[in-house]
Structure formats: structure tokens, C-alpha cells
MARTINU-112410 format. One record per residue (C-alpha): residue number from 1; x, y, z. Coordinates in steps of 0.05 Angstrom, whole numbers, plus 5000, padded with zeros to 4 digits. Layout:
REM MARTINU-112410
<pos->NUM, px->X, py->Y, pz->Z> $
...
This chain:
REM MARTINU-112410
<pos->1, px->4999, py->4997, pz->5003> $
<pos->2, px->5024, py->5069, pz->4981> $
<pos->3, px->5043, py->5119, pz->5042> $
<pos->4, px->5012, py->5177, pz->5046> $
<pos->5, px->5055, py->5241, pz->5046> $
<pos->6, px->5082, py->5266, pz->5106> $
<pos->7, px->5053, py->5340, pz->5113> $
<pos->8, px->5110, py->5391, pz->5141> $
<pos->9, px->5084, py->5446, pz->5185> $
<pos->10, px->5134, py->5508, pz->5196> $
<pos->11, px->5122, py->5544, pz->5252> $
<pos->12, px->5162, py->5625, pz->5260> $
<pos->13, px->5156, py->5659, pz->5318> $
<pos->14, px->5158, py->5729, pz->5339> $
<pos->15, px->5220, py->5780, pz->5349> $
<pos->16, px->5222, py->5831, pz->5305> $
<pos->17, px->5293, py->5845, pz->5274> $
<pos->18, px->5306, py->5776, pz->5299> $
<pos->19, px->5265, py->5742, pz->5247> $
<pos->20, px->5323, py->5751, pz->5208> $
<pos->21, px->5342, py->5679, pz->5236> $
<pos->22, px->5282, py->5654, pz->5202> $
<pos->23, px->5310, py->5664, pz->5127> $
<pos->24, px->5372, py->5629, pz->5146> $
<pos->25, px->5327, py->5565, pz->5162> $
<pos->26, px->5291, py->5581, pz->5101> $
<pos->27, px->5355, py->5576, pz->5062> $
<pos->28, px->5378, py->5521, pz->5094> $
<pos->29, px->5317, py->5481, pz->5089> $
<pos->30, px->5310, py->5502, pz->5017> $
<pos->31, px->5373, py->5471, pz->5009> $
<pos->32, px->5359, py->5397, pz->5039> $
<pos->33, px->5298, py->5402, pz->5008> $
<pos->34, px->5254, py->5398, pz->5063> $
<pos->35, px->5204, py->5449, pz->5044> $
<pos->36, px->5134, py->5457, pz->5087> $
<pos->37, px->5066, py->5441, pz->5067> $
<pos->38, px->5036, py->5498, pz->5110> $
<pos->39, px->5057, py->5552, pz->5158> $
<pos->40, px->5035, py->5578, pz->5213> $
<pos->41, px->5065, py->5642, pz->5243> $
<pos->42, px->5068, py->5710, pz->5293> $
<pos->43, px->5096, py->5781, pz->5284> $
<pos->44, px->5156, py->5769, pz->5244> $
<pos->45, px->5139, py->5707, pz->5240> $
<pos->46, px->5071, py->5714, pz->5209> $
<pos->47, px->5102, py->5764, pz->5166> $
<pos->48, px->5153, py->5729, pz->5131> $
<pos->49, px->5103, py->5666, pz->5139> $
<pos->50, px->5064, py->5695, pz->5080> $
<pos->51, px->5111, py->5699, pz->5039> $
<pos->52, px->5133, py->5625, pz->5036> $
<pos->53, px->5055, py->5610, pz->5036> $
<pos->54, px->5055, py->5656, pz->4974> $
<pos->55, px->5113, py->5612, pz->4943> $
<pos->56, px->5172, py->5664, pz->4943> $
<pos->57, px->5238, py->5635, pz->4953> $
<pos->58, px->5280, py->5642, pz->5011> $
<pos->59, px->5334, py->5687, pz->4966> $
<pos->60, px->5270, py->5726, pz->4952> $
<pos->61, px->5249, py->5727, pz->5023> $
<pos->62, px->5316, py->5751, pz->5039> $
<pos->63, px->5309, py->5809, pz->4992> $
<pos->64, px->5247, py->5830, pz->5018> $
<pos->65, px->5269, py->5826, pz->5096> $
<pos->66, px->5334, py->5867, pz->5065> $
<pos->67, px->5277, py->5921, pz->5053> $
<pos->68, px->5258, py->5925, pz->5123> $
<pos->69, px->5302, py->5980, pz->5151> $
<pos->70, px->5276, py->6036, pz->5193> $
<pos->71, px->5285, py->6082, pz->5144> $
<pos->72, px->5258, py->6055, pz->5088> $
<pos->73, px->5189, py->6032, pz->5126> $
<pos->74, px->5176, py->6077, pz->5186> $
<pos->75, px->5132, py->6131, pz->5177> $
<pos->76, px->5099, py->6171, pz->5237> $
<pos->77, px->5026, py->6159, pz->5257> $
<pos->78, px->4976, py->6219, pz->5247> $
<pos->79, px->4975, py->6263, pz->5316> $
<pos->80, px->4919, py->6232, pz->5342> $
<pos->81, px->4933, py->6154, pz->5321> $
<pos->82, px->4937, py->6096, pz->5372> $
<pos->83, px->5014, py->6089, pz->5359> $
<pos->84, px->5080, py->6121, pz->5337> $
<pos->85, px->5081, py->6088, pz->5274> $
<pos->86, px->5046, py->6078, pz->5208> $
<pos->87, px->5040, py->6003, pz->5181> $
<pos->88, px->5024, py->6036, pz->5110> $
<pos->89, px->5095, py->6023, pz->5090> $
<pos->90, px->5091, py->5956, pz->5101> $
<pos->91, px->5026, py->5947, pz->5076> $
<pos->92, px->5052, py->5968, pz->5007> $
<pos->93, px->5116, py->5937, pz->5015> $
<pos->94, px->5083, py->5869, pz->5017> $
<pos->95, px->5032, py->5892, pz->4960> $
<pos->96, px->5089, py->5908, pz->4921> $
<pos->97, px->5115, py->5828, pz->4933> $
<pos->98, px->5056, py->5795, pz->4938> $
<pos->99, px->4993, py->5830, pz->4908> $
<pos->100, px->4932, py->5829, pz->4952> $
<pos->101, px->4913, py->5754, pz->4958> $
<pos->102, px->4865, py->5722, pz->4998> $
<pos->103, px->4882, py->5663, pz->5041> $
<pos->104, px->4850, py->5614, pz->4998> $
<pos->105, px->4886, py->5646, pz->4940> $
<pos->106, px->4960, py->5626, pz->4971> $
<pos->107, px->4998, py->5575, pz->4943> $
<pos->108, px->5000, py->5544, pz->5020> $
<pos->109, px->4959, py->5541, pz->5079> $
<pos->110, px->4972, py->5596, pz->5127> $
<pos->111, px->4949, py->5615, pz->5190> $
<pos->112, px->4973, py->5677, pz->5234> $
<pos->113, px->4963, py->5693, pz->5305> $
<pos->114, px->4938, py->5761, pz->5334> $
<pos->115, px->4909, py->5775, pz->5405> $
<pos->116, px->4843, py->5810, pz->5414> $
<pos->117, px->4840, py->5871, pz->5462> $
<pos->118, px->4773, py->5860, pz->5469> $
<pos->119, px->4767, py->5788, pz->5491> $
<pos->120, px->4835, py->5778, pz->5513> $
<pos->121, px->4840, py->5715, pz->5476> $
<pos->122, px->4886, py->5682, pz->5419> $
<pos->123, px->4861, py->5695, pz->5354> $
<pos->124, px->4886, py->5656, pz->5292> $
<pos->125, px->4871, py->5680, pz->5220> $
<pos->126, px->4865, py->5635, pz->5172> $
<pos->127, px->4812, py->5666, pz->5114> $
<pos->128, px->4794, py->5735, pz->5082> $
<pos->129, px->4852, py->5793, pz->5068> $
<pos->130, px->4916, py->5767, pz->5082> $
<pos->131, px->4955, py->5833, pz->5088> $
<pos->132, px->4899, py->5853, pz->5133> $
<pos->133, px->4920, py->5794, pz->5176> $
<pos->134, px->4995, py->5807, pz->5169> $
<pos->135, px->4985, py->5873, pz->5189> $
<pos->136, px->4940, py->5849, pz->5260> $
<pos->137, px->5001, py->5799, pz->5278> $
<pos->138, px->5056, py->5855, pz->5279> $
<pos->139, px->5023, py->5914, pz->5309> $
<pos->140, px->5072, py->5917, pz->5366> $
<pos->141, px->5024, py->5952, pz->5422> $
<pos->142, px->5044, py->6025, pz->5420> $
<pos->143, px->5091, py->6017, pz->5366> $
<pos->144, px->5048, py->6003, pz->5298> $
<pos->145, px->4970, py->6013, pz->5305> $
<pos->146, px->4918, py->5953, pz->5323> $
<pos->147, px->4871, py->5928, pz->5271> $
<pos->148, px->4795, py->5930, pz->5278> $
<pos->149, px->4766, py->5863, pz->5242> $
<pos->150, px->4699, py->5838, pz->5263> $
<pos->151, px->4687, py->5869, pz->5324> $
<pos->152, px->4756, py->5853, pz->5348> $
<pos->153, px->4815, py->5902, pz->5363> $
<pos->154, px->4871, py->5868, pz->5339> $
<pos->155, px->4949, py->5858, pz->5363> $
<pos->156, px->5017, py->5826, pz->5353> $
<pos->157, px->5003, py->5751, pz->5372> $
<pos->158, px->5065, py->5741, pz->5411> $
<pos->159, px->5025, py->5764, pz->5477> $
<pos->160, px->4990, py->5700, pz->5474> $
<pos->161, px->5029, py->5653, pz->5433> $
<pos->162, px->5095, py->5676, pz->5397> $
<pos->163, px->5117, py->5606, pz->5370> $
<pos->164, px->5047, py->5577, pz->5354> $
<pos->165, px->5072, py->5501, pz->5332> $
<pos->166, px->5002, py->5486, pz->5364> $
<pos->167, px->4974, py->5523, pz->5306> $
<pos->168, px->5008, py->5488, pz->5252> $
<pos->169, px->4987, py->5417, pz->5285> $
<pos->170, px->4926, py->5440, pz->5284> $
<pos->171, px->4927, py->5453, pz->5211> $
<pos->172, px->4935, py->5382, pz->5197> $
<pos->173, px->5017, py->5379, pz->5197> $
<pos->174, px->5043, py->5310, pz->5213> $
<pos->175, px->5114, py->5336, pz->5227> $
<pos->176, px->5120, py->5407, pz->5263> $
<pos->177, px->5184, py->5449, pz->5254> $
<pos->178, px->5185, py->5505, pz->5300> $
<pos->179, px->5232, py->5568, pz->5299> $
<pos->180, px->5240, py->5608, pz->5366> $
<pos->181, px->5272, py->5677, pz->5363> $
<pos->182, px->5278, py->5675, pz->5444> $
<pos->183, px->5350, py->5653, pz->5457> $
<pos->184, px->5380, py->5717, pz->5473> $
<pos->185, px->5428, py->5745, pz->5514> $
<pos->186, px->5394, py->5814, pz->5531> $
<pos->187, px->5444, py->5833, pz->5582> $
<pos->188, px->5497, py->5821, pz->5535> $
<pos->189, px->5529, py->5896, pz->5509> $
<pos->190, px->5502, py->5908, pz->5437> $
<pos->191, px->5557, py->5887, pz->5380> $
<pos->192, px->5580, py->5959, pz->5353> $
<pos->193, px->5555, py->5959, pz->5284> $
<pos->194, px->5542, py->6022, pz->5243> $
<pos->195, px->5473, py->6031, pz->5236> $
<pos->196, px->5446, py->6062, pz->5170> $
<pos->197, px->5408, py->6139, pz->5174> $
<pos->198, px->5394, py->6179, pz->5231> $
<pos->199, px->5324, py->6140, pz->5254> $
<pos->200, px->5369, py->6071, pz->5260> $
<pos->201, px->5414, py->6106, pz->5300> $
<pos->202, px->5364, py->6137, pz->5346> $
<pos->203, px->5332, py->6069, pz->5359> $
<pos->204, px->5406, py->6032, pz->5360> $
<pos->205, px->5421, py->6089, pz->5416> $
<pos->206, px->5353, py->6071, pz->5457> $
<pos->207, px->5369, py->6003, pz->5459> $
<pos->208, px->5431, py->6009, pz->5488> $
<pos->209, px->5398, py->6049, pz->5551> $
<pos->210, px->5387, py->5997, pz->5619> $
<pos->211, px->5316, py->6017, pz->5613> $
<pos->212, px->5311, py->5985, pz->5544> $
<pos->213, px->5349, py->5929, pz->5569> $
<pos->214, px->5309, py->5913, pz->5627> $
<pos->215, px->5241, py->5923, pz->5582> $
<pos->216, px->5262, py->5879, pz->5528> $
<pos->217, px->5292, py->5828, pz->5580> $
<pos->218, px->5218, py->5829, pz->5610> $
<pos->219, px->5178, py->5813, pz->5548> $
<pos->220, px->5222, py->5761, pz->5533> $
<pos->221, px->5208, py->5728, pz->5601> $
<pos->222, px->5136, py->5736, pz->5588> $
<pos->223, px->5143, py->5708, pz->5516> $
<pos->224, px->5185, py->5651, pz->5530> $
<pos->225, px->5132, py->5628, pz->5591> $
<pos->226, px->5076, py->5625, pz->5544> $
<pos->227, px->5124, py->5588, pz->5501> $
<pos->228, px->5135, py->5535, pz->5550> $
<pos->229, px->5068, py->5529, pz->5571> $
<pos->230, px->5052, py->5508, pz->5497> $
<pos->231, px->5116, py->5463, pz->5491> $
<pos->232, px->5083, py->5425, pz->5551> $
<pos->233, px->5021, py->5421, pz->5528> $
<pos->234, px->5037, py->5393, pz->5454> $
<pos->235, px->5110, py->5401, pz->5438> $
<pos->236, px->5135, py->5403, pz->5360> $
<pos->237, px->5176, py->5358, pz->5333> $
<pos->238, px->5242, py->5394, pz->5325> $
<pos->239, px->5250, py->5461, pz->5360> $
<pos->240, px->5301, py->5507, pz->5336> $
<pos->241, px->5333, py->5563, pz->5383> $
<pos->242, px->5382, py->5600, pz->5339> $
<pos->243, px->5431, py->5634, pz->5385> $
<pos->244, px->5401, py->5708, pz->5374> $
<pos->245, px->5455, py->5744, pz->5423> $
<pos->246, px->5447, py->5809, pz->5429> $
<pos->247, px->5406, py->5837, pz->5359> $
<pos->248, px->5349, py->5876, pz->5390> $
<pos->249, px->5277, py->5885, pz->5367> $
<pos->250, px->5296, py->5942, pz->5320> $
<pos->251, px->5367, py->5915, pz->5299> $
<pos->252, px->5344, py->5904, pz->5219> $
<pos->253, px->5411, py->5929, pz->5197> $
<pos->254, px->5446, py->5871, pz->5233> $
<pos->255, px->5405, py->5823, pz->5195> $
<pos->256, px->5464, py->5784, pz->5162> $
<pos->257, px->5478, py->5763, pz->5233> $
<pos->258, px->5411, py->5735, pz->5240> $
<pos->259, px->5411, py->5705, pz->5187> $
<pos->260, px->5478, py->5668, pz->5201> $
<pos->261, px->5444, py->5647, pz->5265> $
<pos->262, px->5383, py->5614, pz->5232> $
<pos->263, px->5428, py->5573, pz->5187> $
<pos->264, px->5477, py->5550, pz->5245> $
<pos->265, px->5411, py->5528, pz->5281> $
<pos->266, px->5398, py->5480, pz->5224> $
<pos->267, px->5471, py->5453, pz->5210> $
<pos->268, px->5465, py->5430, pz->5281> $
<pos->269, px->5404, py->5391, pz->5267> $
<pos->270, px->5420, py->5374, pz->5193> $
<pos->271, px->5422, py->5302, pz->5204> $
<pos->272, px->5346, py->5293, pz->5233> $
<pos->273, px->5327, py->5333, pz->5173> $
<pos->274, px->5358, py->5298, pz->5123> $
<pos->275, px->5327, py->5230, pz->5147> $
<pos->276, px->5262, py->5268, pz->5146> $
<pos->277, px->5271, py->5284, pz->5067> $
<pos->278, px->5289, py->5215, pz->5056> $
<pos->279, px->5236, py->5180, pz->5094> $
<pos->280, px->5187, py->5236, pz->5063> $
<pos->281, px->5152, py->5194, pz->5003> $
């Protein structure tokens, strides 16, 4: 009897600029011939996940990420807006890259995770307009505006489920590969780099302040705890935690370091992925 093909689910976690590690993972998965059949993502993981689901190659996704420099995508919000920045530039960048598809029009099944401020519950978005869903999952409170959808006020899904491997399993994946971005060293002094432009320099300066280090570490503790809870309930088959080091949430100019971290994480388990590729009929 012919075996049923194994369906691989990829879960991509949130972490802002640390998401460059996802690209390193994708480059290596593509090399190994282990490409997902479905994707679940939160925050930056949702943003990159839609590119995977839209059938972009790992190289094309890396080219997209390189455009996520603060100087290019940041635009101050209107005076009375509920956020410091507008999501308009990211929306336009997505439209330029993939058009304006619905979930049903994507090449692969996709789910993105957001948090509803009304019900205080996790919301898994899997239908309707894709870009609207992505803008919801990346809506870091106060930084980017929430998305109002179906009587919900949606913000970043990392508050409830930062690495949604359980969602990938619920989508029907037989094998779930999760990439978590919380393996950081927040109290390690940031590596000296040359930020591009005045805005990036300003964010780089903020991230070097002790108050930001404490805030960032606190956020990491909260997201790590909700990930640990999900791990105890329904762990993925392979859980990757690239060594992010001191890459900050807004350090998009350090994308090459993140890519390297993702690739290294795959190299450490390459034998397992080769076995997966060989047994998948």
C-alpha cells in the first residue's frame, strides 16, 4: 500500500528584527529539500510566513527582509493615532511583493496569530484578506496601530502565542518544525555596528540604554513563559532556537547576523532533517 505523504508544518516565532534567523533556516531547508506544506506564524514570523505561503523562494524572502530597514518602512503616525508609527509602508511593501491575495489564493495553507484586546484571547486568522491579517499580527502595541476586524481589536500575537507550533499541528501537520527567536542574551552589550540613517541610529541608541534592556528582557520572559506552556501541552517534532545574541527588536540593519544564526541552528540538526527528507515519500 502506498504511504500517505508526510505533511510538514513550519511555525515561525515573533521577535522583530531577530526574524532574520527565519531566513537562515529557510535557506537551509530549501537546500535540504525540506520545504513546508503549511505555515503558521506570529508577528515577524507571520510576516515572513505569508511570503513562504505565497511561494517566494528563500532568496526572495531575504531580499524582502533587506528592505525592512527603519528608514525605509517607518512613517510617523497621525497625531491622534494609537501608535507611534503607521503600518502603511509595510502594507505597500507586501502588496508590491505578493499583491493582495486572500488566504484561499495562497500556494500553501497559512495561519497567523493575533491577540484580541476585547476578549483578551488568542485569534488565529486563516481566511479573508491576507495582508490585513499580517498587519494585525505585527501590530506591536504602541509601536504599530491595532487592526479592527469583525468587532475585534487585534494586536501582536506574541502576547498569547509567540511560536505557534500548536497551530501548525491543528492545521493538519504530521511533522512540525518550530523556529523560536527567544534564545537571546539581553544583558550582553550590543555589538558595535554602523546603523544606517538617523532613525536607525536613534533606535540603536535607545536599545543601548539600561531601561530598554530591562524592558526587552521582561518581554522575553513573558513570551518564553507562554512558549514553555505550549511546549508542555503539545511540543513540536523539532524545536529550533537560533542563538540570537544581542540582536535587538529593531536591529534590522544586523540582518546578516540573524541569517547566520538561523543557518547554524539548522546545521546542528541537519542529520535529523536529512532523515526527514529521505523518509518523506
